[in-house]
C-alpha positions as CSV (number, residue, x, y, z in Angstrom):
1,M,0.0,0.0,0.0
2,A,1.3,3.5,-0.8
3,R,2.6,5.5,2.1
4,T,1.3,8.8,3.5
5,G,3.2,11.8,2.3
6,F,4.5,14.6,4.6
7,V,5.4,17.9,2.8
8,S,7.4,20.6,4.4
9,S,10.2,23.1,3.5
10,A,13.1,24.9,5.0
11,L,11.6,28.0,3.3
12,F,8.6,27.9,5.6
13,L,10.9,28.6,8.6
14,R,12.2,31.7,6.8
15,H,8.9,33.4,6.7
16,D,9.6,35.7,9.7
17,T,6.6,37.3,11.3
18,G,8.6,39.1,14.0
19,P,8.6,39.0,17.8
20,G,5.4,38.0,19.6
21,H,3.5,37.0,16.5
22,P,1.4,33.9,17.0
23,E,2.0,32.5,13.5
24,R,5.7,31.8,13.9
25,A,8.3,29.4,12.7
26,A,8.3,27.7,16.2
27,R,5.0,26.1,15.2
28,L,6.6,23.9,12.6
29,V,9.6,23.2,14.8
30,A,7.2,21.9,17.5
31,L,5.2,19.6,15.3
32,D,8.3,18.3,13.5
33,R,9.9,17.4,16.9
34,R,6.7,15.7,18.1
35,L,6.4,13.5,14.9
36,A,10.1,12.6,15.3
37,Q,9.9,11.8,19.0
38,S,6.8,9.6,18.5
39,G,8.4,7.7,15.6
40,L,5.5,8.5,13.4
41,V,7.8,10.3,11.0
42,E,9.3,6.9,10.0
43,E,5.9,5.9,8.6
44,L,5.8,8.9,6.3
45,E,7.4,9.7,2.9
46,R,8.8,13.2,3.1
47,L,9.0,15.7,0.4
48,E,10.6,19.2,0.3
49,A,8.2,21.7,-1.1
50,Q,9.5,24.0,-3.8
51,P,8.2,27.4,-4.9
52,C,5.6,27.1,-7.6
53,D,5.3,29.1,-10.8
54,P,3.3,32.3,-10.2
55,E,0.9,31.2,-12.8
56,F,-0.3,28.5,-10.4
57,L,-1.0,31.2,-7.8
58,A,-3.2,32.9,-10.3
59,L,-5.4,29.8,-10.5
60,A,-7.1,31.2,-7.4
61,H,-6.0,34.8,-7.3
62,D,-6.0,37.8,-9.5
63,R,-2.6,38.2,-11.2
64,R,-2.4,41.8,-10.0
65,H,-2.7,40.5,-6.4
66,V,0.2,38.0,-7.0
67,E,2.3,40.7,-8.5
68,S,1.5,43.3,-5.8
69,V,2.4,40.9,-3.0
70,A,5.7,40.1,-4.7
71,R,6.4,43.7,-5.4
72,A,5.6,44.8,-1.8
73,I,7.9,42.2,-0.2
74,H,10.7,43.0,-2.7
75,A,10.4,46.6,-1.7
76,G,10.8,45.7,2.0
77,A,7.2,45.7,3.2
78,R,6.8,44.1,6.6
79,V,2.9,44.2,6.8
80,L,0.5,43.4,4.0
81,D,-2.9,44.2,5.5
82,E,-4.2,46.0,8.5
83,G,-1.5,44.8,10.8
84,D,-1.7,41.0,11.4
85,T,-0.2,39.7,8.1
86,R,3.5,40.3,8.7
87,V,6.1,39.4,6.1
88,S,9.8,39.3,5.6
89,A,12.3,39.2,2.7
90,D,11.7,35.4,2.2
91,S,7.9,35.4,2.6
92,F,6.9,35.4,-1.1
93,R,9.1,32.3,-1.7
94,A,7.7,30.7,1.4
95,A,4.2,31.3,0.4
96,S,4.9,30.1,-3.1
97,A,6.4,27.0,-1.7
98,A,3.3,26.4,0.5
99,A,1.1,26.5,-2.6
100,G,3.7,24.4,-4.4
101,G,3.7,21.8,-1.7
102,A,-0.1,21.6,-1.8
103,I,0.1,21.0,-5.6
104,S,2.8,18.3,-5.3
105,A,0.8,16.5,-2.6
106,V,-2.3,16.5,-4.8
107,E,-0.3,15.2,-7.8
108,K,1.1,12.3,-5.8
109,V,-2.2,11.3,-4.2
110,L,-4.0,11.4,-7.5
111,A,-1.2,9.5,-9.2
112,G,-1.5,6.8,-6.5
113,E,2.1,7.3,-5.3
114,W,0.8,8.4,-1.9
115,R,-2.3,7.1,-0.1
116,R,-2.9,10.5,1.6
117,A,-0.8,13.5,2.5
118,F,-0.3,16.2,5.1
119,V,1.3,19.5,4.1
120,A,2.9,21.4,7.0
121,A,2.3,24.7,5.1
122,R,3.4,28.1,6.3
123,P,2.2,30.8,5.8
124,P,-1.4,29.4,6.1
125,G,-3.9,30.3,3.4
126,H,-7.6,30.1,4.1
127,H,-8.2,33.8,4.8
128,A,-6.6,34.9,1.6
129,E,-9.3,36.1,-0.9
130,R,-8.9,36.4,-4.6
131,A,-7.3,39.9,-4.4
132,L,-6.6,40.3,-0.6
133,A,-4.0,39.0,1.8
134,M,-5.3,38.9,5.4
135,G,-5.4,36.9,8.6
136,F,-1.7,35.7,8.4
137,C,-2.4,34.5,4.8
138,L,-0.8,35.6,1.5
139,F,-2.2,33.0,-0.9
140,N,-4.9,30.5,-0.5
141,N,-3.2,27.1,-0.6
142,V,-6.2,24.9,-0.5
143,A,-8.0,26.9,-3.2
144,I,-4.9,26.7,-5.5
145,A,-4.7,22.9,-4.8
146,A,-8.4,22.5,-5.7
147,R,-8.1,24.5,-8.9
148,Y,-4.9,22.7,-9.9
149,A,-6.6,19.3,-9.5
150,Q,-9.4,20.5,-11.8
151,R,-7.4,22.3,-14.4
152,F,-4.5,19.9,-14.8
153,L,-5.5,16.6,-13.3
154,G,-8.9,16.2,-14.7
155,L,-11.1,16.3,-11.6
156,E,-14.6,17.7,-11.9
157,R,-15.7,17.9,-8.2
158,V,-13.6,18.7,-5.2
159,A,-14.7,19.0,-1.5
160,I,-13.0,21.2,1.0
161,L,-13.5,20.7,4.8
162,D,-12.2,23.6,6.9
163,F,-12.0,22.9,10.6
164,D,-9.9,25.8,11.7
165,V,-11.5,27.7,14.5
166,H,-11.7,30.8,12.3
167,H,-13.9,30.8,9.3
168,G,-12.1,30.5,5.9
169,N,-13.6,33.6,4.4
170,G,-11.0,33.5,1.5
171,T,-11.9,30.0,0.4
172,Q,-15.6,30.7,0.6
173,H,-15.1,33.9,-1.3
174,I,-13.2,32.1,-4.1
175,F,-15.7,29.3,-4.6
176,E,-19.1,30.6,-3.5
177,E,-20.3,31.0,-7.0
178,D,-18.8,27.7,-8.2
179,A,-20.8,24.5,-8.1
180,S,-17.8,22.3,-8.8
181,V,-16.1,22.9,-5.4
182,F,-18.1,22.2,-2.2
183,Y,-16.7,24.3,0.7
184,A,-17.7,23.3,4.3
185,S,-16.5,24.9,7.5
186,L,-16.7,24.1,11.2
187,H,-15.7,27.2,13.2
188,Q,-16.4,29.4,16.2
189,Y,-18.9,32.1,15.6
190,P,-18.8,35.0,16.3
191,L,-15.0,35.3,15.9
192,Y,-12.6,36.8,13.4
193,P,-13.1,37.4,10.5
194,G,-16.8,37.7,11.2
195,T,-18.1,35.6,8.2
196,G,-19.4,32.1,8.2
197,A,-23.0,32.4,9.3
198,A,-25.2,29.3,8.8
199,G,-27.2,31.2,6.1
200,E,-24.2,31.6,3.8
201,R,-24.8,28.7,1.4
202,G,-23.2,30.0,-1.8
203,K,-24.4,32.3,-4.6
204,G,-25.6,32.0,-8.2
205,M,-24.5,28.7,-9.7
206,G,-22.8,27.8,-6.5
207,A,-25.9,28.0,-4.3
208,G,-26.0,25.0,-2.1
209,T,-22.3,24.1,-2.3
210,T,-21.2,26.1,0.7
211,R,-22.1,24.8,4.1
212,N,-21.2,26.7,7.3
213,C,-21.6,25.1,10.7
214,P,-20.9,27.9,13.2
215,Q,-20.3,26.8,16.8
216,A,-20.8,29.0,19.8
217,P,-17.8,29.9,22.0
218,G,-17.3,27.2,24.6
219,A,-18.5,24.4,22.3
220,G,-16.5,21.2,22.5
221,D,-16.0,17.8,21.0
222,A,-19.6,16.7,20.9
223,Q,-20.9,19.7,19.1
224,W,-18.2,19.8,16.4
225,I,-18.3,16.1,15.7
226,S,-22.1,16.1,15.5
227,A,-22.1,19.0,13.0
228,L,-19.6,17.1,10.8
229,E,-21.6,13.9,11.1
230,D,-25.1,15.3,10.7
231,F,-24.6,18.1,8.2
232,V,-21.3,18.2,6.4
233,L,-20.7,14.5,5.5
234,P,-24.2,13.8,4.3
235,E,-24.0,16.8,1.9
236,F,-20.5,15.8,0.8
237,E,-22.0,12.4,0.0
238,Q,-24.6,13.9,-2.2
239,F,-22.0,16.1,-3.9
240,K,-19.8,13.0,-4.8
241,P,-16.4,14.6,-4.6
242,Q,-13.4,13.0,-6.3
243,L,-10.9,14.5,-3.8
244,L,-11.2,15.7,-0.2
245,L,-9.0,18.6,0.8
246,L,-8.7,19.6,4.5
247,S,-7.9,23.1,5.8
248,A,-6.6,21.6,9.0
249,G,-6.5,24.3,11.7
250,F,-5.8,23.2,15.3
251,D,-6.7,26.4,17.0
252,A,-10.1,25.2,18.2
253,H,-8.1,23.2,20.8
254,E,-9.1,24.0,24.4
255,R,-5.6,25.3,25.1
256,D,-5.3,27.6,22.1
257,P,-5.0,31.3,23.1
258,L,-6.8,32.9,20.1
259,A,-10.3,31.4,20.6
260,Q,-12.7,30.0,23.2
261,T,-13.6,26.6,21.7
262,K,-12.9,23.6,23.8
263,L,-11.9,20.7,21.5
264,T,-9.6,18.0,22.9
265,T,-6.7,16.5,21.1
266,D,-8.8,13.3,20.7
267,A,-11.4,15.3,18.7
268,Y,-8.9,15.9,16.0
269,R,-8.2,12.2,15.8
270,R,-12.0,11.5,15.5
271,I,-12.6,14.2,12.9
272,T,-9.7,12.9,10.8
273,Q,-10.9,9.3,11.1
274,M,-14.4,10.4,10.0
275,C,-12.8,12.2,7.0
276,T,-10.7,9.2,6.0
277,Q,-13.6,6.8,6.3
278,F,-15.7,9.1,4.1
279,A,-12.9,9.3,1.5
280,D,-12.4,5.6,1.5
281,A,-16.1,5.1,0.8
282,H,-16.7,7.9,-1.7
283,C,-13.5,9.3,-3.3
284,Q,-11.0,6.4,-3.5
285,G,-9.4,7.3,-0.2
286,R,-8.0,10.6,-1.6
287,V,-7.3,13.1,1.2
288,V,-4.8,15.9,1.2
289,S,-4.6,18.0,4.4
290,L,-3.0,21.4,4.6
291,L,-2.0,23.1,7.9
292,E,-3.8,26.3,8.8
293,G,-3.9,27.6,12.4
294,G,-2.9,26.4,15.8
295,Y,-1.0,28.6,18.2
296,D,-0.4,26.8,21.5
297,L,2.8,24.9,20.6
298,D,2.2,21.8,22.7
299,A,-1.5,21.6,21.7
300,L,-0.6,22.0,18.1
301,A,2.1,19.3,18.2
302,E,-0.2,16.9,20.0
303,S,-3.1,17.5,17.6
304,V,-1.0,17.3,14.5
305,E,0.3,13.9,15.7
306,A,-3.2,12.6,16.2
307,H,-4.2,14.0,12.8
308,V,-1.3,12.6,10.9
309,Q,-1.5,9.3,12.7
310,S,-5.1,9.0,11.6
311,L,-4.2,9.8,8.0
312,A,-1.3,7.3,8.0
313,R,-2.9,4.3,9.6
314,P,-6.0,2.5,8.2
């Protein structure tokens, strides 16, 4: 049986967000150490992500946005939006490699070389809109991966499950009028960025292929898992995706400092198992997971271990 892939890059560590920023290189150091200490890394096939062609970034973004981000970073910019999306000299290459790693993972899973894959991407992506960097995100990695699978690998229908504690406004924005990509989100509401109400179900041709399951502050394992089981997976089953992409944020953990949701580490194991079981039954087992948030280092490392273990083991 094909192994599970693990994608990372030294470039991700060179995206410097400065002192005190929650989305920092130490996040990847912590999860890498945890996977090594547990021995789980020995079960994975590693791949070093490389920067992708800017044309691939334009699969989900306006070319002017791609060019403006590159130009701003080259000119020495250290902030791209209202203050939280900090960048450094290597941030464009890191962001391009995050998208490139997502593309490589999708290629390998669809080719049957990998059974499933986890991309330890940095910077994250799900807040990036078609022409806007925000929420620590420069480019929308999961949206680029979905579009690449459709444009170059022949897929017609892709499902995206986002379980970051913050709603993926960027991913919803990119696909809300597109019936070929089903975007579903479990998230705390209200919370940054203020989107993701239950009534947001898509627009125009994409009406019905957005599903938001907002959870109140203080919600825990039972509420989140019930929403996935009762609402998201039944609609995914009707949609019949050929690939399941995960925007895997671990900031709904009870120890995370940026929200008030109370998921345990075991909840991430269960959510992942439900996703892999769905994929085995409905889309040939194809799952590619991309790291989004998670800002308590120990909770992040524990949760990623549970998540990757569930991806790697039947």
